[in-house]
N, C-alpha and C positions, 0 to 999 in steps of 0.2 A: 351496743356497747355503751357503757357509761362514759360520759365526758365530764371529768372533774371541773373543767373550767366553766361549765354551765350546768351544774348538778341539780339545781333547783327545778322541780317539776311537780306541780300540784295536780296534774291530770294523768298520773301513771295508771296503767291497767294493773291487774293483779300480778301478772308475771313480772312486769317492770318493778313493781313495789317489792316483790320478793328479791329481785336482783339488787335493788338498792339496799335492802336490809342486809343482804350478804356482803355487799361491798363495804358498808360501814363497819361491819364486824371484822372483816379481813384487813381493812386499811390501817389499823393501829400498828404503829412502828414502821410503816413503809410509806413510800410516796404514793399519792393518789393515782398518778398516771401509770405507775408500775402495776398497782393492784387492779386498776381498770382493765389493762391489757391482759394480765394474768387471769382475772376472773372471766373475761370473755373467752379465752382459750379453754379454760377449765369447763365452762358451761357448754361450749361447742363439743368438747370431748364426751361429756356424759349425757348430753341431750342434743345430738347433731341435727335433728330435723324436727319440724313443727309437729305438734304444738309444743312451744317452749314453756316448760314449767319448772323453774329452778328448784323449788322445794321438793317437788315430786321426784325430779331426777336425782337429787341428793339422797332422798329417802330410799330410792331404788338402787343406788350405787352399791354394788356387792363387794368391791375390793376395799382396801384400807383408805379411809378418808384422810388420815394424816399423810399417807404416802402420796395421795392425789394432790394435796395442798403443797407438799414439798416439791413434787414434780413441776408444779407451776410457779415455783419461786416465792411462795407465800411463807414468810417467816413465822416462827412460833407455832408451827403447824400442828403440834399435838394439842396445845391449849385451844387454838382456834378451831380445830376439828371438833373438840368437845363442845365448844360454844355453838358452832354451826349445826352440829347434830341436835343439840337441845333446841335451838331456834326452829329448825324445820319440823321437829316433833312437838313443839309446844302448843300448836293450835292457836297461837296468838293472832288476834285480828290486827293486822298491820295498818289498817285505816283508823282505828280508834284506840289502840293501846296507848298507855301513858308511859312516862319516863320510868316510874317505879316498876311497872310490869316488865319493861325491856331490861332493866338493870338486874333482874332475877336470873337472866341468862348469862352464863360464863362468857367473859370477854366483851360484855357490853356494860360499860361504865357510864358515868354521867355525860361525858363528851360524846360517846358513840350514840347513846340513846337520843340525846338532844340533836345531834347532826342529822340523824335519820328523820326525826320529827320535823325539825325546822325546814329541811329541804324537800319534804313531801306533803306538808300541810300549810295552807296559806295563812292561817292566823296564829301560828306557833310563836310563842314569846320566850325563847330560850337562847342561850349563847353556846356556841361550839368552841370551847376553850382549848384549841390546839396550839401548837408552838407558834404558828403565824399570828393568831389573835393575841396570844400572850406577849409576843414581841411588839406588836402594834400598841398594846396597852402600856407596855414599858416605855415606848417612844413618846407616849402622851403623859409620862410622869406617874403612871400608876404603879404601885408596888405589886408586881406580879412575878410569880416564879417562872423558871425556864420550862418546866414540864407541867402537864395538866394537874391541877390541884383536885382535891376532893372535899366533901363536907362543906363546912361553913365558909371556907376560903373560896370554893367554887361558887357558892351562892353570892358571896360578896362581889366577886369579879363579874359574875353574870349580870348583876344589877348595874354595875358600871358600864358594861358592854351595851346593855339594853338602853340605858340613858344616852350613850353616845350614838347608837343607831337612831333613836328617836330624834336627837338633836340634828342628825344628818338627814332627817326626813326619809329614812330608809327602813325597810322591814329588817328584822334580824337576819333573814336569809340573804337579802341583798347586801347588807353590811358585811356579813361573814364572807360572802363570795368576792366582794370588792377587796377585802383584806387578803384573802387567800390568793387571788390573782396577782395582787401587788407583791406579796411576800414570798410566794412559792417559786419565783423565777430563779 
């Protein structure tokens, strides 16, 4: 099961990488701890015994994917089911894909794509502009919105975040996780 308090892992095997990609897609609009538990139960239901292959289990799931997400308390289940379906059918290489490739999948925007990459690749230089990071930036006097921005505003705030992480002598993943653990309580 994914532990949101220590989500960064650069040594994920293929199945764990798939689980992380699914987690980041599903977590939008919900708390990370809630989605981690829900995803674990969902995956146990559709893939109860080894080998654990999240994408294959979803591809082979014969019933309604939106109903499955709804059953496990995952909000926006119709939209997320569409994104999840496209993700597992995409053939995307989760080890090498870039932000732009991920953003082509429904329900994967700038924040989701960057969170997945930052927390699964050691040299990633992106910012995960969630509500916690935005709140942190505002506490530092940065003009930041309450909800995740897009476009040029995202890129402007990402640069500020990366500068702050560098100044703190932390990787973007370390800095993001420090903020998340501080503000998510």
